[in-house]
N, C-alpha and C positions, 0 to 999 in steps of 0.2 A: 032262260039262256040269253035272250036279247039284252037283258039288263047287264049281265056280266061283260058282254061284248063292248058295250058303250063305255063301261068303266075302264076296261083294259085299253081301249083306244085313247081315252082321255089321259090315262096314266102314261102311255107311250108318247103322246104329244107333249106332255109336260116334261118328260125326261129328255126328249129331243131338243126342246127349246132351251132348257137349262144347260145342256151339254154343249151348245153352240156359243154360249156366252163368253168364253175365253178367247175366241178367235181374234178379237180386236185389241187384246192386251199388248202393250208396247214392250218390246224387249230392248234393253239398253246395254251397250258395251260399257266396259269400265271407264273408258274415256268420256262417254256421254254422261254416265252417272257422276263422274267427278265435275263435269261442266255444270250439270244441274245442281249439284250440291253447292258449288261455288256461288252460283246465282242465288240460291236460297239463303246462304250465309250473308250475302250482300244485303238482301232485304232485312234480315234480322238485325244486322249492324245499323242500318238506316233507321229502323224502328226505335232504337234506343239512343240514337245520336242527339246530343243536346247542344244548344247554342251557348253563347257567352253568358247568358243570364241563368243557365241551368235548366232551361225549358226545352221540351222536345222540339227538335227542328222540323219534323214532318208531322203533318196531320194525317189521320188514317181514315180510309173509307173501306169498310168491310162489305164485301159482296160474295155471296155464295160460299162462305166459309173461308175466304182468303182476303188478304188485305193489300190494297193499293195505297201508295204514299204520295203526298204532294206538299210543296211549300210554296208560298208566295215569294217570289224574288223581287218583284216591284209592283207597286200599286199606283196607278196614275190618278184615279178619281175615286169618289165614294159612291159608286153605283150600287144598286141593290138588284139589278137584273141578273138572273141566272137562267141557263137553258132548262128546257124540259125534254123529255124523251121524244117529243114530236118536233123539236126545234131543228133548225139548220144553224150550225155554228160556223162563224168566220174567224179563222185563226191567222195571226201574223207570226212569221218567223218560226214556223213549226220545224223542228229538227229532232231526229231520233238517233240514239246511240245505245250501244251495249255497255255493260258495266266496265269493260276495259277501255272505253272511250272511242271504239271504232264506230263510225257513222254507218247506219243502215238506211236512214232517210235523210237525204240531203236537205238543207234548209230551204223551205218554201216561203218566199216572202209573203204570199197570200194564199190561203186555201180555204175551202169550205166543205163541210160534211154534214149529212143528215145524222142526227144523234143516234138513230136506230141502225146505223151502218158503221159504227165505230166499235173497236174492241171494248169489251165490258169494263175493264179497269179504267180506260180513258174516259168513257162516258160517265162512269160513276164519279170521277173527279170533276168533270165539267159541270155536273149537276150541283157542285158545291162551291164553284168559284163565280166571280162577278166580272162584268165588263172591265176592260183595261187592266186586268191583273195579269202579270207575267208569272208563269208557273213552271216549276220543275216537277214532273210527274214520274213516279217510279212504279212500273207495272210488273207484277210477277207473271211468270209464264202462264199460270192457270187463268189469269184475267187478260192475257194477251193473245199470243198465237199458239199456246199449248206446248205439247211435248213432241210434236212432229215437226220436221223441217217444213217451213212455209215460205215460199218466195224469197229465198236467201236468208231467212232468219232461222238459225239453228233451233231445234226443239229444246225447250227448257230455258229459253233466254228471258232474262229480266230486261225490260225495255225502259229507257230513260228518255222522256220527251221534254222539250222546253218549247214554250209558245206563249203568245198573248191572246186572250179572248177579246176580239175586236167588235164583234157584232153577233146578235142572236135574232133569228127571224122565226 
């Protein structure tokens, strides 16, 4: 009899745990879904955008099943230094915008961040660039602030950052 009691208790616990799994699912309004889809379409368009030579304009960094994009706008020197996940990066002219051009991060002339404290899409891109490169980075919501509103950034937002990697410590 004891044997069956333990099996019944384990089965009950498993059922309770799995039944609670849907509590955190996000529910979106039609307006939010339209916003999210518009942001996803923007990423897809940028993935296929070509320059005047017919080459893809943006390089891709795949992280956790999604893709962040970046392109080098200007390169001052031929450095080979790139950050690591334990680095502190020093950025010049960091500015953040949404796909409609609205600014969410006013331009910071100088800023520094530990790599392990940056949104995943931006840190993934920083791992691929060199000192004195000015970059435009396009971060999908899944590699940015996600699908919940976060400090003035609407859930599902694609983020566009421009900055120059100045120093790595």
